[in-house]
C-alpha positions as CSV (number, residue, x, y, z in Angstrom):
1,M,-60.2,-40.6,53.6
2,P,-57.0,-39.2,53.4
3,P,-56.1,-35.5,52.9
4,T,-55.5,-34.2,49.8
5,I,-52.2,-32.4,48.9
6,N,-49.0,-31.9,47.2
7,L,-45.7,-32.5,48.0
8,C,-42.6,-30.5,48.1
9,W,-39.6,-33.1,48.1
10,L,-36.4,-30.8,49.6
11,R,-32.8,-32.4,48.6
12,R,-30.0,-29.6,48.2
13,D,-32.4,-26.5,49.0
14,L,-32.6,-26.5,53.5
15,R,-34.6,-23.5,53.5
16,L,-37.8,-22.0,52.9
17,L,-37.4,-18.4,51.6
18,D,-36.9,-17.9,48.0
19,H,-37.0,-21.8,46.5
20,A,-38.2,-22.6,43.4
21,A,-40.1,-25.7,43.7
22,L,-41.3,-24.6,47.0
23,Y,-42.9,-21.2,45.7
24,H,-44.4,-22.8,42.8
25,A,-46.0,-25.5,45.0
26,L,-46.9,-23.1,47.4
27,K,-48.9,-21.4,44.5
28,S,-50.4,-24.7,43.1
29,A,-54.2,-25.7,44.1
30,A,-53.5,-28.2,47.1
31,P,-52.1,-27.3,50.9
32,V,-48.3,-28.2,50.9
33,V,-46.7,-30.7,52.9
34,P,-42.6,-30.0,52.7
35,V,-41.3,-33.8,52.4
36,F,-37.6,-35.0,53.3
37,V,-35.8,-38.5,52.3
38,F,-32.7,-39.8,54.5
39,D,-31.3,-41.6,51.4
40,T,-30.1,-44.7,52.3
41,N,-28.5,-45.2,48.8
42,I,-26.5,-42.5,50.2
43,L,-25.8,-42.9,53.7
44,N,-25.2,-46.1,53.5
45,D,-21.6,-45.4,51.2
46,L,-20.6,-43.1,53.9
47,E,-18.1,-45.0,56.1
48,D,-17.5,-42.5,58.9
49,K,-20.8,-42.8,60.8
50,H,-20.1,-39.3,62.6
51,D,-19.8,-37.6,59.0
52,R,-20.4,-34.0,60.1
53,R,-21.9,-33.4,57.1
54,V,-25.2,-35.6,58.0
55,T,-25.1,-34.1,61.4
56,F,-25.1,-30.3,59.3
57,I,-28.2,-31.8,57.3
58,H,-30.0,-33.0,60.8
59,D,-29.3,-29.7,62.4
60,T,-30.6,-27.8,59.6
61,L,-33.6,-30.1,58.7
62,E,-34.7,-29.6,63.2
63,D,-34.2,-25.5,62.6
64,L,-36.7,-25.7,59.6
65,Q,-39.1,-27.8,61.7
66,V,-39.1,-25.2,64.1
67,K,-40.0,-22.5,62.0
68,L,-42.8,-24.8,60.0
69,S,-44.4,-25.5,63.4
70,K,-44.8,-21.5,63.3
71,L,-46.7,-21.6,60.9
72,G,-49.0,-24.1,61.9
73,S,-47.5,-27.4,59.5
74,T,-44.8,-29.8,59.4
75,L,-41.8,-31.9,57.7
76,D,-42.4,-35.5,56.8
77,I,-39.1,-37.3,56.9
78,Y,-38.7,-40.6,55.5
79,Y,-35.7,-42.9,56.4
80,G,-35.0,-45.4,53.4
81,T,-35.2,-45.4,49.9
82,P,-36.7,-42.4,47.6
83,Q,-38.7,-45.0,46.2
84,Q,-40.3,-46.6,49.6
85,A,-40.9,-43.1,50.6
86,F,-43.0,-41.9,47.7
87,E,-44.8,-45.4,48.4
88,H,-45.6,-44.5,51.8
89,W,-46.4,-41.2,51.2
90,T,-48.9,-41.7,48.5
91,T,-50.4,-44.3,50.7
92,Q,-50.6,-41.6,54.0
93,Y,-51.7,-38.8,52.2
94,D,-54.0,-38.2,49.0
95,V,-50.9,-36.9,46.6
96,Q,-52.1,-34.6,43.6
97,E,-48.3,-33.4,42.5
98,V,-44.8,-33.3,43.3
99,F,-42.4,-30.4,43.5
100,T,-39.0,-30.5,43.3
101,N,-35.6,-28.5,42.3
102,I,-33.4,-29.9,39.8
103,D,-30.1,-31.9,41.0
104,Y,-27.7,-32.3,37.7
105,E,-25.5,-35.5,39.1
106,P,-25.8,-39.0,37.5
107,Y,-27.1,-40.6,40.7
108,A,-29.9,-37.9,41.0
109,V,-30.9,-37.9,37.4
110,K,-31.6,-41.7,37.6
111,R,-33.2,-41.1,40.8
112,D,-35.5,-38.4,39.4
113,A,-36.2,-40.6,36.1
114,D,-37.4,-43.3,38.7
115,I,-39.4,-41.5,41.2
116,A,-41.4,-39.6,37.7
117,K,-41.7,-43.1,36.7
118,Q,-43.3,-44.6,39.7
119,L,-45.6,-41.3,40.3
120,K,-47.0,-41.2,36.6
121,E,-48.3,-45.0,37.4
122,K,-50.3,-43.3,40.1
123,N,-51.5,-40.6,37.8
124,I,-49.5,-37.9,39.7
125,G,-47.2,-35.4,38.6
126,F,-43.9,-34.3,38.7
127,H,-42.5,-30.9,38.4
128,Q,-39.0,-30.0,38.6
129,Y,-37.4,-26.4,38.4
130,K,-34.1,-24.8,38.1
131,D,-32.9,-23.3,41.7
132,Q,-28.9,-24.5,42.6
133,V,-27.4,-22.5,39.8
134,I,-28.2,-19.0,38.1
135,F,-28.3,-21.0,34.5
136,D,-28.6,-24.2,33.9
137,R,-27.9,-27.1,31.2
138,N,-28.9,-25.4,28.5
139,E,-29.3,-21.9,28.9
140,I,-25.7,-21.1,28.3
141,L,-24.4,-23.1,24.9
142,K,-22.5,-21.6,22.1
143,D,-23.5,-20.6,19.0
144,N,-23.5,-23.7,17.1
145,G,-26.0,-25.0,20.3
146,Q,-23.4,-27.3,21.6
147,P,-22.3,-26.7,25.2
148,Y,-19.5,-24.8,26.1
149,T,-16.3,-26.8,27.0
150,V,-13.6,-23.8,28.3
151,F,-14.3,-21.5,31.1
152,T,-13.5,-18.2,30.0
153,P,-16.1,-18.3,26.9
154,Y,-19.1,-19.5,29.1
155,S,-18.4,-17.2,31.9
156,K,-18.2,-14.1,29.0
157,K,-21.6,-15.5,27.7
158,W,-23.1,-16.0,31.5
159,K,-22.2,-12.5,32.1
160,T,-24.0,-11.1,29.1
161,L,-26.8,-13.1,30.2
162,L,-27.0,-12.1,33.5
163,N,-30.0,-9.8,34.3
164,D,-32.2,-8.6,37.1
165,Y,-34.7,-11.4,36.4
166,S,-32.3,-13.7,36.7
167,L,-31.7,-12.8,40.3
168,Q,-35.2,-12.3,41.0
169,A,-36.3,-14.2,44.8
170,Y,-38.9,-16.5,44.9
171,P,-41.9,-14.6,47.4
172,T,-42.5,-18.0,49.3
173,E,-43.2,-16.0,52.2
174,N,-46.3,-14.4,50.7
175,Y,-47.6,-18.4,50.4
176,F,-46.3,-19.8,53.8
177,R,-50.6,-20.0,54.5
178,N,-50.9,-22.4,52.3
179,F,-48.3,-25.0,53.9
180,F,-50.9,-28.0,55.0
181,K,-51.6,-27.9,58.6
182,Q,-50.9,-30.8,61.0
183,K,-49.6,-31.8,63.9
184,I,-45.4,-31.6,63.9
185,K,-44.0,-34.8,63.4
186,K,-40.2,-35.6,64.7
187,V,-37.3,-35.4,62.8
188,P,-35.9,-38.9,63.5
189,S,-32.8,-39.1,65.6
190,L,-29.0,-39.3,64.3
191,R,-29.0,-42.6,65.8
192,A,-32.2,-43.7,64.4
193,I,-30.7,-43.4,61.0
194,G,-27.3,-44.8,62.0
195,F,-25.1,-42.0,63.0
196,M,-24.0,-40.4,65.6
197,A,-23.4,-36.2,66.3
198,G,-20.1,-35.2,64.3
199,D,-18.5,-32.0,65.7
200,R,-20.4,-28.6,65.0
201,G,-18.6,-25.7,64.5
202,F,-20.0,-25.3,61.2
203,P,-19.6,-21.7,59.0
204,S,-21.8,-19.1,59.3
205,V,-24.4,-18.5,56.4
206,R,-24.0,-14.4,57.0
207,I,-21.6,-13.0,54.8
208,K,-20.1,-9.6,55.9
209,D,-19.9,-7.5,52.8
210,S,-16.3,-6.5,53.5
211,V,-15.3,-10.1,52.8
212,I,-16.6,-10.2,49.5
213,K,-15.5,-6.6,48.8
214,N,-11.9,-7.4,49.4
215,Y,-12.3,-11.0,47.7
216,D,-10.1,-10.5,44.6
217,K,-7.3,-9.1,47.4
218,T,-7.8,-11.7,50.1
219,R,-8.9,-15.1,48.8
220,D,-5.2,-16.1,47.6
221,L,-3.8,-15.5,51.3
222,P,-4.3,-18.6,53.6
223,G,-3.0,-17.3,56.6
224,I,-5.6,-15.1,56.7
225,E,-9.7,-15.2,56.9
226,G,-10.1,-14.1,53.6
227,T,-12.7,-16.8,52.0
228,T,-16.6,-16.8,52.3
229,H,-16.4,-20.4,54.0
230,I,-19.9,-20.1,52.3
231,G,-19.3,-23.8,50.3
232,L,-21.2,-25.9,53.2
233,H,-24.4,-23.4,52.5
234,L,-24.1,-23.3,49.2
235,R,-24.1,-27.6,49.0
236,F,-26.9,-27.5,50.8
237,G,-29.3,-24.9,49.7
238,T,-29.5,-23.2,53.0
239,I,-28.7,-19.7,51.3
240,S,-30.3,-18.9,47.7
241,I,-27.9,-18.9,44.7
242,R,-29.9,-15.8,43.8
243,E,-29.0,-13.7,47.1
244,L,-25.5,-14.7,46.8
245,A,-25.0,-13.8,43.3
246,G,-26.9,-10.3,43.8
247,R,-24.4,-9.4,46.2
248,A,-21.5,-10.6,44.3
249,N,-22.8,-9.0,41.4
250,E,-22.8,-5.6,43.1
251,L,-19.8,-6.4,45.5
252,N,-16.9,-7.8,43.6
253,E,-16.4,-9.4,40.2
254,T,-14.1,-12.2,41.2
255,F,-16.5,-13.6,43.6
256,L,-18.8,-13.5,40.7
257,G,-16.7,-15.6,38.9
258,E,-16.3,-18.1,41.7
259,L,-20.0,-18.9,41.2
260,I,-20.3,-18.6,37.6
261,W,-17.6,-21.6,38.1
262,R,-19.9,-23.3,39.8
263,D,-22.7,-23.2,37.5
264,F,-20.1,-24.1,34.6
265,F,-19.0,-27.7,36.7
266,Q,-22.9,-28.8,36.8
267,M,-23.5,-27.8,33.3
268,I,-20.2,-30.2,32.7
269,I,-21.5,-33.0,34.6
270,W,-24.9,-33.2,33.1
271,H,-23.5,-33.0,29.5
272,F,-20.5,-34.8,30.2
273,P,-21.5,-37.6,32.6
274,H,-18.8,-39.6,31.9
275,V,-16.3,-37.1,34.0
276,V,-17.8,-38.9,37.0
277,Q,-15.1,-42.4,36.4
278,H,-12.8,-41.1,33.3
279,S,-10.7,-37.9,32.0
280,F,-12.8,-35.1,30.7
281,R,-10.7,-35.6,27.8
282,R,-10.8,-39.1,27.2
283,E,-7.0,-39.4,26.2
284,Y,-5.2,-38.6,29.7
285,D,-7.2,-42.0,30.7
286,N,-3.9,-43.3,29.2
287,I,-1.5,-42.0,31.9
288,Q,0.6,-44.6,33.4
289,W,-0.2,-43.3,37.0
290,R,2.3,-44.5,39.5
291,N,-0.5,-45.0,42.3
292,N,1.7,-45.8,45.3
293,E,-0.2,-46.5,48.1
294,H,2.3,-45.6,51.0
295,E,2.9,-42.6,49.2
296,F,-0.8,-41.9,49.0
297,Q,-1.1,-42.0,52.5
298,Q,1.6,-39.8,53.4
299,W,0.0,-37.0,51.2
300,C,-3.4,-38.2,52.9
301,D,-1.7,-37.6,57.0
302,G,0.1,-34.0,56.0
303,Q,3.4,-36.1,55.8
304,T,5.3,-34.8,52.2
305,G,7.9,-33.0,53.9
306,Y,6.2,-30.1,51.8
307,P,5.0,-27.5,54.5
308,I,2.4,-25.7,52.1
309,V,0.8,-29.4,51.2
310,D,0.8,-30.7,54.5
311,A,-0.4,-27.8,56.2
312,G,-3.6,-28.2,54.1
313,M,-4.1,-31.6,54.6
314,R,-4.0,-31.4,58.3
315,E,-6.7,-28.5,58.0
316,L,-9.0,-30.9,56.1
317,N,-8.8,-33.7,58.4
318,T,-9.1,-31.6,61.4
319,T,-11.7,-29.7,60.1
320,G,-13.2,-30.5,56.8
321,F,-12.6,-27.4,54.9
322,M,-9.9,-26.5,53.3
323,H,-8.3,-22.9,51.9
324,N,-9.2,-22.4,47.9
325,R,-5.9,-22.2,47.2
326,V,-4.3,-24.4,49.2
327,R,-6.7,-27.2,47.3
328,M,-4.8,-26.5,44.0
329,I,-1.4,-26.9,45.4
330,T,-2.3,-30.1,47.2
331,A,-4.4,-31.4,44.7
332,S,-1.3,-30.6,41.7
333,F,1.7,-32.3,44.2
334,L,-0.3,-35.4,44.3
335,T,-1.4,-35.9,40.3
336,K,1.6,-34.2,39.0
337,H,4.7,-34.4,41.7
338,L,3.5,-38.3,42.8
339,L,1.9,-39.5,39.7
340,I,-1.2,-40.7,41.8
341,D,-4.5,-40.6,39.6
342,W,-6.7,-37.6,40.3
343,R,-9.6,-40.1,41.3
344,W,-7.8,-41.2,44.6
345,G,-7.9,-37.8,45.4
346,E,-11.5,-36.9,44.8
347,A,-12.3,-39.1,46.2
348,Y,-10.1,-38.6,49.4
349,F,-11.7,-35.2,49.1
350,A,-15.1,-36.5,48.9
351,K,-14.4,-38.3,52.2
352,K,-13.4,-35.3,54.1
353,L,-14.7,-32.2,52.7
354,L,-17.8,-30.6,54.6
355,D,-18.8,-28.5,51.5
356,Y,-18.3,-31.7,49.1
357,D,-20.0,-31.0,45.7
358,L,-19.2,-34.1,42.7
359,A,-19.7,-31.6,40.4
360,A,-17.1,-29.4,41.6
361,N,-14.8,-31.6,43.2
362,N,-14.4,-33.8,40.3
363,G,-14.1,-30.1,38.1
364,N,-11.5,-28.9,40.3
365,W,-9.4,-32.3,40.1
366,Q,-9.4,-32.7,36.7
367,W,-8.1,-28.9,36.4
368,A,-5.5,-29.6,38.7
369,A,-4.3,-32.9,36.4
370,G,-5.0,-31.5,33.6
371,S,-7.2,-33.9,31.9
372,G,-10.3,-31.4,32.6
373,C,-12.1,-28.3,30.9
374,D,-9.1,-26.4,30.8
375,A,-7.6,-24.4,28.2
376,A,-4.2,-24.5,30.1
377,P,-1.5,-26.8,29.0
378,Y,-0.7,-30.4,31.1
379,F,2.1,-29.1,31.9
380,R,1.4,-26.7,34.4
381,V,2.5,-28.0,37.7
382,F,2.8,-26.1,40.9
383,N,6.0,-25.4,42.5
384,P,4.8,-25.9,46.9
385,T,8.1,-23.4,47.5
386,L,7.4,-20.4,45.3
387,Q,3.3,-20.9,45.9
388,T,4.6,-20.4,49.7
389,Q,6.4,-17.5,48.9
390,R,3.6,-15.6,47.0
391,F,0.8,-16.7,49.7
392,D,2.2,-17.6,53.2
393,P,5.4,-15.4,52.7
394,S,5.3,-15.0,57.0
395,F,4.3,-18.9,57.0
396,E,1.0,-17.8,58.7
397,Y,-0.9,-20.4,57.5
398,I,2.3,-23.2,58.2
399,K,2.9,-22.0,61.4
400,K,-0.9,-22.9,62.4
401,W,-1.2,-26.3,60.7
402,V,2.5,-27.3,60.8
403,P,4.3,-25.7,63.8
404,E,7.4,-28.5,63.6
405,F,8.4,-27.2,60.0
406,Q,11.3,-25.6,61.0
407,E,12.4,-28.3,63.2
408,L,14.8,-31.6,62.9
409,T,11.9,-33.7,63.5
410,Y,9.8,-32.4,60.3
411,V,10.0,-35.2,57.9
412,K,11.8,-34.8,54.2
413,P,10.5,-34.1,50.9
414,M,9.3,-37.0,49.4
415,V,10.4,-36.1,46.0
416,V,12.3,-33.2,44.8
417,H,10.4,-30.7,42.7
418,E,12.8,-30.3,39.6
419,Q,13.1,-34.2,39.3
420,A,9.2,-35.0,39.8
421,R,8.2,-31.9,37.5
422,K,10.9,-33.8,34.7
423,R,9.1,-36.7,35.3
424,V,5.2,-36.2,35.0
425,L,5.9,-34.1,32.2
426,E,8.0,-37.5,30.5
427,V,5.1,-39.6,31.8
428,Y,2.4,-37.2,30.1
429,K,3.7,-36.7,26.8
430,A,3.9,-40.3,26.3
431,A,0.2,-40.9,27.3
432,L,-1.0,-38.5,24.9
433,A,1.3,-39.7,22.3
434,S,0.1,-43.5,22.6
């Protein structure tokens, strides 16, 4: 007879502490087996077989395996589709219930609906919990019950509803005795799932209080270490959003605002899934993009002739990270100066960013293009030269990534800012008038 257990399905919540689904699983009536799927629906779409995000997930799972082994338990990991995984687990174990945390992206929503149906046919319960956000889906709504589509009023209401309960940790550690005891199972090697180890050098999950305290003063300066680099850990849930928001609430309102943006974009993608393929504001789908492939490649390679743009792209290509302020500058340059579809840039960031998150990436690219959830009009066009003067006046950031920027060998600017600005305003105006 297979052992009677419950499963806790880990996805973008790769930790054991302060974990909503794991807490409820461990308090349930049966011992708990934590499980993870190396989902081939996702992995097969990754062109780079040295993708550092896969390496990060693999390293994190091995770390979790060590922690669980000390508790006499183990992770059970499957390589394949989620449907195949649950067919396997429901044969291997007598599964009573499955616990997991909510994921708001369209693929995840469909995946979870399919798994819930698959499990229901076997009389197995499927329970989902809020974990990766402070407020989700329908918790922050207008007075008329509709979702917010502009950030500022959403943010104000978010702050008024925030309380100690919202930030309360789930004390999973009090119930670790309820993990199912079994022999440790091996984490499949990277090679076994079709990947090779990428360069590690991942940012630390620990953030100094001083970085958060000074965040409002330092976050826009790419030449210094003034941001948290925590995006990768938030993306894969190696840190609790409640813990981070609690610290932000105590130490720095500007940093808290960045976490509110994160909730906002997750809410938007849930209520308006069309944003994955289309402009949030549908009329912006009428824009006649130039989509010059050669110019796009120059942008990708950091060869635009605008040092702050090139520095950002080279940082991204080299490290998998790009400074927050510079993300806005590079995105604005692609969409406004070159008139290249924001979806091209979004897809490039999706391939390269370690902290890639569909909702935030999509939301920020649409913000840069003017097609998204933003009260500002479309005619905001960042001037890369003025942005440099304001945020990298001593060229510290630029010198690091574009050392040749003052040499005759440096590539000439692709476009003249004033001319590019005039062109984009004419194109946008024509599209919105049609």
